[in-house]
Every structure is written in C-alpha cells, then in structure tokens.
N, C-alpha and C positions, 0 to 999 in steps of 0.2 A: 484391291487394292494396295500400293506398295510398300515395301519392308520398310521406308521413312517409317508412312505410317502406323506403320505396325509397334516402329517399336520410339511415339510419339505419343499413343494409344494407353505403351502398355506403358511408358513414362509417365506422364496424366496421371494412368492410374492407381499406382502406385505410390504417388503424390496425397495423391483423393483420401485413400486407404490411412495411408499413415497420421493425415488431418485429424483421419477420422478414427484414431484412436489415444492420439493425442488429446482428442478434444474427450473424447470420455476421460482419462488418468485425469486429466484436471476438473474433470465432474465429478470423482472420487476422492480426489485433494480434498477441492473447493466440502465437501459432506463430512468428510475423516475435520479437517482446520470450524467449522461449523459441532461437527461436537464434542471438541475442544472447547470453542470457546463454551458450547451446552454443560459442558463438567466442571468445567471453573469457576461458573456461576452461578454452579449446586453447591458449588466450596465457601461461598458467599463475599467471589471476589467480581466489580464489577466490568462487564466487560467492554462497554466503550471508551472506560480510563484504560481496560490493557491494551486494544484494538492502537487508543493513542502509544502506550509504550511502546509496542511493538512497531509506529512508523517510526517512534524520536532516533529508535535501535537502528533503521534502516539510514539511516541522514547522519553527515559526521558532525562534529562535534562544531566545529564553522557554521558549517548549513545552519545549524541551532543555533547558534548562537546570532549571523545576523536576522534566520527569521520572529526570535522573539527581539528582537532591538525594532525590527519594523511595528511589531505588536503591539508594544507597548507603543511605541508610538500612536499608532490611532489610536491603540485606547483612552489613551494623552485626550490626542484629542478631539474624541466624543466625550470626552468630560465621566469615563468608569476608573477609571484613577490618576493620580494623579503624578501631580512633574515631581521626577526628586529635588532634593532640593539643595540648594552647589554646599558643598562640605567645606568651603571658602564663604562664604557668608552667615555659617553659625560665627 
C-alpha cells in the first residue's frame, strides 16, 4: 500500500474516532438534559412549557413577533380566537 493510502486511511480513522467520541458526548449531554427536566418536573414545573420557553429564548424578538402574528392569523381563520376589534370603530 502506498504512503498516500496510509495517510488517507489514518485521516479517515481519525475522523471516524472523533465523530464517535462526539456522539458519545452528545448522548451524555442528552441524558443530562433529560435529568434536569426530570428535576424540574419533580419540583412542579411543566416540562412541556419549559421546553417551549427554551425554544422561544433561542429566537430573537422579531422572529417571535412574526411567528405570533402568523399563529394568530391561522387561529382567527379557524375560528379558534376572535379577530381584534378595530380601535377606530369603538
């Protein structure tokens, strides 16, 4: 086998081993997160809402406002909420 093949093989092995280590770390972190959610639940917090709060914190204010506006539009179209009354009409 040529030296170039040996180098490529070694690089490939290094990539695979790094990915495997990272996957194991990812699993450990996921387990830790699951434990924290369990802790929060045992303290009386709603984990479903906690996950929503975390997702919202990842977004900037403008993105959240746009999503809220679209959500309200869809809910109004489905009759799930009333359209806001025009303040000029009052």
